[in-house]
C-alpha positions in Angstrom: -4.5 -17.0 19.8 -2.4 -20.1 18.9 0.7 -19.3 17.1 2.8 -21.6 15.0 6.4 -20.7 14.0 7.7 -21.9 10.8 11.3 -20.2 10.2 12.5 -19.6 6.5 14.9 -22.7 6.3 17.5 -20.8 5.0 17.9 -19.4 8.3 18.7 -22.5 9.4 20.2 -24.7 7.1 24.1 -24.2 8.1 25.1 -27.2 9.3 22.1 -29.5 8.1 22.0 -32.5 5.6 20.0 -32.1 3.0 18.3 -35.1 3.4 16.7 -34.1 6.6 12.8 -33.0 6.7 12.7 -29.3 8.4 10.5 -29.2 11.3 8.5 -26.6 12.3 7.1 -26.5 16.2 3.9 -27.9 14.7 4.7 -30.6 12.2 2.3 -29.4 9.3 1.2 -32.6 8.2 -0.3 -32.8 11.3 -1.8 -28.8 11.2 -3.7 -26.8 9.1 -6.7 -29.0 9.5 -9.1 -26.4 11.3 -10.6 -22.8 11.4 -8.4 -22.1 14.4 -5.6 -23.6 12.4 -5.9 -21.3 9.7 -6.2 -18.3 12.6 -3.3 -19.4 14.2 -1.3 -19.8 10.9 -2.0 -16.2 9.7 -1.1 -14.8 13.5 2.2 -16.3 13.1 2.9 -14.2 9.5 1.5 -11.3 11.4 4.1 -12.3 14.0 6.9 -11.5 11.7 6.3 -7.8 12.3 7.2 -7.9 15.9 10.5 -9.0 14.7 11.1 -6.3 12.5 9.7 -3.6 14.6 10.5 -4.3 17.9 14.2 -2.9 17.5 12.8 -1.7 15.1 15.0 -2.4 12.0 13.1 -0.5 9.3 13.5 2.7 11.0 17.0 2.4 12.7 18.9 1.4 9.7 17.2 4.2 7.4 16.3 6.5 9.4 19.8 7.1 10.9 21.2 6.7 7.2 19.5 10.0 6.1 19.0 13.5 6.6 16.7 14.0 9.4 17.7 12.1 12.5 20.7 10.6 14.0 21.8 8.6 16.9 24.4 8.9 19.4 27.5 7.1 18.4 27.2 4.3 20.5 26.5 0.7 20.5 27.2 0.7 16.5 24.3 3.0 15.6 26.9 5.3 14.2 27.7 2.6 11.6 24.5 3.8 9.4 25.3 7.5 9.9 28.8 6.9 8.8 28.1 4.4 6.3 30.8 2.0 8.2 29.3 -1.3 8.6 30.3 -4.1 6.4 29.0 -7.2 5.5 29.2 -9.0 8.1 27.3 -6.3 9.9 30.1 -6.7 13.0 29.0 -3.7 14.8 25.5 -5.0 15.2 26.8 -8.2 16.6 29.7 -7.1 19.0 27.5 -4.7 20.6 24.3 -7.6 20.6 22.3 -5.0 18.3 21.3 -7.4 15.6 17.5 -6.3 16.3 18.3 -3.0 14.8 20.4 -4.2 11.5 19.7 -4.9 8.6 20.3 -8.4 9.6 17.1 -8.1 11.1 15.4 -7.1 8.0 16.5 -10.0 6.4 14.0 -11.8 8.7 11.3 -10.9 6.5 12.1 -14.3 4.5 10.3 -15.6 8.0 6.9 -14.0 7.1 7.6 -14.9 3.6 7.7 -18.5 4.3 5.0 -18.5 6.9 2.5 -16.9 4.4 3.6 -19.5 1.6 2.4 -22.1 3.9 -1.0 -20.5 4.6 -1.4 -19.8 0.9 -0.3 -23.9 0.0 -2.5 -25.1 2.9 -5.6 -23.1 4.2 -7.4 -23.4 0.8 -8.3 -26.9 1.8 -9.3 -26.2 5.0 -13.4 -26.6 5.6 -14.5 -23.3 7.6 -16.4 -19.9 6.6 -15.7 -19.2 3.3 -15.3 -15.5 3.3 -13.3 -15.7 6.3 -11.2 -18.4 4.3 -10.6 -16.0 1.5 -9.9 -12.8 3.8 -7.3 -15.0 5.3 -5.6 -16.1 2.0 -6.0 -12.4 1.2 -3.9 -11.4 4.5 -1.4 -14.0 3.4 -0.9 -12.5 -0.2 -0.8 -8.7 1.3 2.1 -9.7 3.8 3.7 -12.0 1.3 4.3 -8.7 -0.8 4.9 -6.4 2.1 7.6 -8.6 3.0 9.0 -8.5 -0.4 8.7 -4.9 -0.9 10.6 -4.3 2.8 13.3 -7.0 1.1 13.8 -5.4 -2.2 13.9 -1.4 -1.1 16.5 -2.3 1.0 18.9 -4.9 -0.6 17.6 -4.7 -4.3 17.7 -7.9 -6.1 16.6 -10.3 -3.8 15.0 -14.1 -3.9 11.2 -14.2 -4.6 10.1 -17.1 -2.9 6.2 -18.2 -3.5 6.4 -22.0 -2.5 6.9 -23.2 1.1 9.9 -25.2 1.2 9.2 -29.0 2.4 12.8 -29.9 2.3 16.1 -28.1 2.7 17.3 -28.4 -1.2 14.1 -26.2 -2.0 15.2 -23.6 0.6 18.5 -22.7 -1.8 17.7 -20.3 -4.5 19.3 -17.7 -6.8 18.1 -14.1 -6.8 15.6 -12.4 -9.0 15.7 -8.7 -10.4 13.8 -5.8 -8.9 11.6 -6.0 -11.8 10.5 -9.9 -10.9 10.4 -8.9 -8.0 8.1 -5.9 -8.2 5.7 -8.3 -10.7 5.3 -10.8 -8.1 4.4 -8.2 -5.5 1.8 -6.6 -8.2 0.4 -10.0 -8.4 0.2 -11.0 -4.8 -1.7 -7.5 -4.3 -4.0 -8.1 -7.2 -5.1 -11.5 -5.4 -4.9 -9.6 -1.9 -7.3 -6.8 -2.9 -9.9 -9.5 -4.3 -10.0 -10.8 -1.0 -9.3 -8.4 1.8 -12.3 -6.5 3.4 -12.5 -3.0 3.1 -11.8 -0.8 5.9 -14.1 -0.6 9.0 -13.7 0.6 12.6 -14.7 -2.8 13.1 -12.0 -4.3 11.3 -9.5 -5.7 13.8 -6.7 -3.8 14.7 -3.1 -4.7 13.0 -5.0 -6.1 10.3 -4.8 -5.6 6.4 -7.7 -4.5 4.8 -8.3 -3.5 0.9 -7.5 0.0 1.3 -4.0 -0.9 3.1 -3.2 -3.6 0.2 -3.9 -0.5 -2.3 -1.9 2.2 -0.5 0.9 -0.5 -0.6 0.4 -1.5 -4.5 0.9 2.2 -4.8 3.8 2.9 -3.2 5.5 -0.2 -4.6 4.2 1.3 -8.0 6.0 4.2 -7.3 9.4 3.1 -6.1 9.4 0.7 -9.5 8.8 4.2 -11.2 5.4 2.8 -12.7 3.6 6.0 -12.0 0.3 5.1 -14.0 -0.4 2.4 -11.7 0.7 4.4 -8.7 -1.6 6.8 -9.4 -4.8 4.8 -9.8 -3.6 2.6 -7.3 -4.0 6.2 -5.1 -6.7 7.3 -6.1 -8.7 4.3 -5.7 -8.1 4.8 -2.1 -8.9 8.7 -2.4 -11.9 8.0 -3.8 -13.3 4.9 -1.9 -13.4 7.1 0.7 -12.5 5.0 3.6 -9.8 7.4 5.0 -9.4 10.7 6.0 -6.8 12.9 7.3 -7.5 13.9 10.9 -7.6 17.4 11.2 -4.8 17.7 13.5 -1.6 16.0 13.1 -0.9 15.8 16.2 -3.3 13.6 17.0 -1.7 10.9 14.7 1.2 10.5 17.2 -1.1 10.8 20.5 -1.2 7.3 22.2 -4.6 8.1 23.8 -6.0 8.6 20.2 -4.9 5.4 18.4 -8.4 4.2 18.0 -9.4 7.3 16.6 -6.2 7.7 14.3 -6.9 4.5 12.4 -8.8 6.4 9.6 -5.6 8.1 8.8 -3.2 5.5 10.3 -4.2 2.8 7.7 -1.6 0.3 8.9 1.2 0.0 11.8 2.9 -1.9 13.9 0.2 -2.1 16.9 2.6 -1.7 20.0 1.1 -3.4 23.1 3.9 -2.7 25.9 2.7 -5.7 28.0 2.4 -8.4 25.1 5.7 -10.1 24.3 6.0 -10.1 20.2 4.1 -7.0 20.3 6.7 -4.6 21.7 9.0 -1.7 20.9 11.8 0.3 22.0 11.6 3.1 19.5 10.6 5.1 22.2 12.7 5.0 24.7 15.5 5.7 22.5 14.0 9.6 21.6 13.5 10.2 25.0 15.3 12.3 27.3 18.4 10.6 28.8 18.1 9.1 31.8 14.5 8.9 31.7 14.4 12.6 32.9 11.2 13.8 31.0 7.9 11.7 32.0 5.9 13.3 29.1 8.4 11.2 26.7 7.9 7.4 28.8 8.9 6.3 32.1 12.9 4.9 30.9 14.2 6.8 28.1 17.8 7.1 27.0 18.7 10.5 24.8 19.6 7.6 22.2 18.7 9.5 18.8 18.0 13.4 18.0 16.8 15.1 14.7 19.3 17.5 13.2 19.1 21.2 14.2 19.1 22.0 10.3 16.1 19.7 9.5 14.3 21.7 12.5 15.1 25.0 10.8 13.8 23.8 7.8 10.4 23.9 9.1 8.2 27.2 8.5 7.7 28.4 12.3 3.4 28.2 11.4 3.7 24.2 10.8 1.9 22.4 13.5 4.3 19.2 12.5 7.1 21.2 14.0 5.5 20.8 17.6 6.7 17.3 16.8 10.0 18.1 17.4 11.3 20.2 20.5 14.1 22.2 21.6 13.5 22.2 25.2 11.8 19.6 27.7 10.0 19.7 31.3 12.5 17.9 33.5 10.9 15.1 36.3 11.6 17.8 38.9 9.5 20.3 37.1 12.5 22.9 35.6 12.8 23.5 32.0 15.8 21.8 30.7 17.3 24.4 27.5 18.7 22.7 24.2 22.2 23.3 25.3 21.6 20.6 28.0 19.6 18.4 26.4 22.3 15.6 25.3 26.2 16.1 26.7 26.9 15.2 23.0 26.0 18.2 21.4 24.5 21.3 22.0 21.9 21.6 19.5 19.8 18.2 20.8 16.6 18.3 19.1 13.9 15.8 20.7 11.5 13.9 18.4 8.1 13.9 19.9 6.6 11.2 17.5 6.9 7.9 19.7 5.8 9.1 23.7 4.3 6.7 26.2 3.9 8.8 29.6 2.6 5.2 30.7 5.4 3.5 29.0 6.3 -0.3 30.8 10.1 0.6 31.4 11.3 1.3 28.3 8.7 -0.6 25.8 6.3 1.7 24.8 2.8 0.8 23.6 2.7 3.7 20.9 2.2 2.2 17.4 4.6 2.9 14.5 2.8 4.1 11.8 3.6 2.0 8.2 0.9 3.2 5.8 -0.9 6.7 6.6 -3.4 8.0 4.4 -1.4 11.2 4.4 1.4 9.0 2.2 -1.5 8.0 -0.3 -2.4 11.6 -0.6 1.4 12.6 -1.6 1.9 9.6 -3.6 -0.9 10.5 -5.7 0.7 13.7 -6.2 4.0 12.3 -7.5 2.7 9.9 -9.7 0.1 12.6 -11.1 2.9 15.0 -11.4 5.6 12.9 -13.2 3.2 11.5 -15.3 1.6 14.6 -16.5 3.4 17.7 -14.4 2.7 20.0 -12.3 -1.3 19.7 -12.7 -4.1 21.7 -11.2 -5.1 17.9 -9.3 -1.1 17.3 -8.3 -1.6 20.7 -6.9 -4.6 19.7 -5.0 -3.3 16.5 -3.4 -0.2 18.4 -2.2 -1.9 21.6 -0.9 -4.7 19.4 0.9 -1.7 17.7 3.2 -0.2 22.0 3.6 -3.3 23.0 4.4 -3.7 20.5 7.6 -0.1 21.6 8.6 -1.2 25.3 8.9 1.0 26.1 5.8 0.1 28.3 2.8 -0.3 26.5 -0.7 2.6 25.9 -2.6 3.1 28.8 -5.2 1.3 28.2 -8.6 3.6 28.1 -11.8 6.1 25.5 -10.6 7.9 23.7 -13.5 7.6 20.2 -13.1 10.7 19.5 -11.3 10.6 21.8 -8.9 6.9 20.4 -7.9 8.5 17.3 -7.3 11.0 18.6 -5.3 8.5 20.5 -3.3 6.6 16.8 -2.9 9.7 15.3 -1.8 10.3 18.2 0.9 6.7 17.9 2.1 7.4 14.1 2.1 10.4 14.8 4.5 8.4 17.1 6.7 5.6 14.7 7.0 7.2 11.1 7.4 10.2 12.2 9.7 11.6 9.2 12.3 8.7 6.8 10.4 11.6 5.1 8.1 10.3 6.9 4.9 13.1 9.4 3.6 16.2 6.8 3.4 14.3 5.8 0.7 12.9 8.4 -1.3 16.4 9.8 -1.1 17.6 5.9 -2.5 14.6 5.8 -5.4 15.6 8.9 -6.7 19.0 8.5 -6.7 19.9 11.6 -4.4 21.2 10.1 -1.5 25.0 10.9 -1.8 24.1 14.6 -2.8 21.9 14.9 0.3 23.2 13.3 2.9 26.7 15.1 2.8 25.4 18.0 3.6 23.4 16.8 7.1 26.4 17.2 9.4 26.8 18.6 12.8 29.4 18.5 15.6 28.7 14.8 16.2 28.9 13.9 13.1 30.7 16.5 10.9 31.5 14.6 7.8 29.5 11.8 6.0 30.4 10.2 3.0 27.6 7.6 1.3 29.1 6.0 -1.5 27.3 4.5 -4.5 27.0 1.0 -2.6 25.5 2.4 -0.3 22.0 2.3 -2.1 21.0 -0.8 -1.0 22.6 -2.6 2.1 24.7 -5.5 1.9 22.9 -9.3 1.8 24.3 -10.3 5.4 27.1 -12.6 4.5 26.1 -15.4 6.8 23.5 -15.8 4.2 25.9 -16.0 1.5 27.9 -18.6 3.3 24.4 -20.7 3.9 23.1 -20.8 0.4 25.4 -21.4 -2.7 23.1 -19.8 -5.2 22.6 -16.6 -3.1 25.1 -13.6 -4.6 26.3 -10.9 -3.2 25.1 -7.5 -4.2 27.8 -6.3 -7.0 28.9 -2.8 -5.4 29.6 -4.8 -2.0 31.2 -7.9 -3.6 
């Protein structure tokens, strides 16, 4: 398909004159005329996912901040683990790693701008009515997703709901988190009305009604709106379109991705030979010196799981098989744990992103964004927070444990103990998927939890209150006179 690129003007305005007209690569007055234009435009909105997940910044900046995985202390990746990044993200710039940093997450505004153009212009295009409505539903969904990505990382953010036709319109002040979530809800209401339900024939990587409901449920959970979160999660569950795979390992099998979409509701569909659809995450988690064929053809040994996280699993837990303390080298020898990496004798490999047929360091394995397992655990938590440790909440949580090969959670837990059990289950279920850090920040437990996630590579970690949100990139503050830095970072 043809693609258009209409960037967020705020990203490009430095040094521009206010009277200038911002041109995209295709001037908008000459575009948005045909059904083909509409398809190209919505493809461009999805294209921002490639900018986000190619690094992938949403995983690296958050996961390396949490208590499950860590990076070798090279090329500035340790700034997230040590909370030593600054407002300029100087290390990321210095080591040319901005694609892994919150600087890249800010590029979600590019997707928002493109979505705004779709919502502004596509309604007037003469084309198949049903498909036009679906495209609008996709644009509403993606606009909500990009706003949610921004607010969970930066807190109060700019809400953009209109396409910018001149540079003056690009200057906006921040909205509160409450206002951000209000807009996310509005967009998802529109998306749910228009999007088709999931089926095996749905174009891979495209949003469905159930995907929008999953985002709605999770956004409401982050917003501590328990009733809405539970209702939206139960819509997905009761709809019957998605199920848990019998074998949790199949979720991460690169050869079974088509079958896995019944659980893996929406993912970054990485394609190793498709520019803009690639990701390096697998190469970071594989053994150093490309010495493990099952992981990929090129890998660097750049990231590992904490030994303490590995030992937190019940040995019977099938999900522990997605971690390893040995591997088979290219010469057929078994490499013991003490030799996995030179930085520690307790290296633990992450096996969620293996692609034995990778195109060099570019892997075709998908990156999960919303999984049905997440919807079930969202329902469990929302039910428990609203009504306590009810039989309904227990049934949801135990579904996930049963699939993992574990016993049910003990009966009779207090509300707080049950919620803690859910959060722990989330940690085991979604590790290395860019989820854990946000569970810790939304519950404001990150300072007490992260300080305990240490080893001989990082013997001390001291997050501060200001680390709950990343600082807004200083370059953006400098470019927009109405944009104010987060209070803890001023």
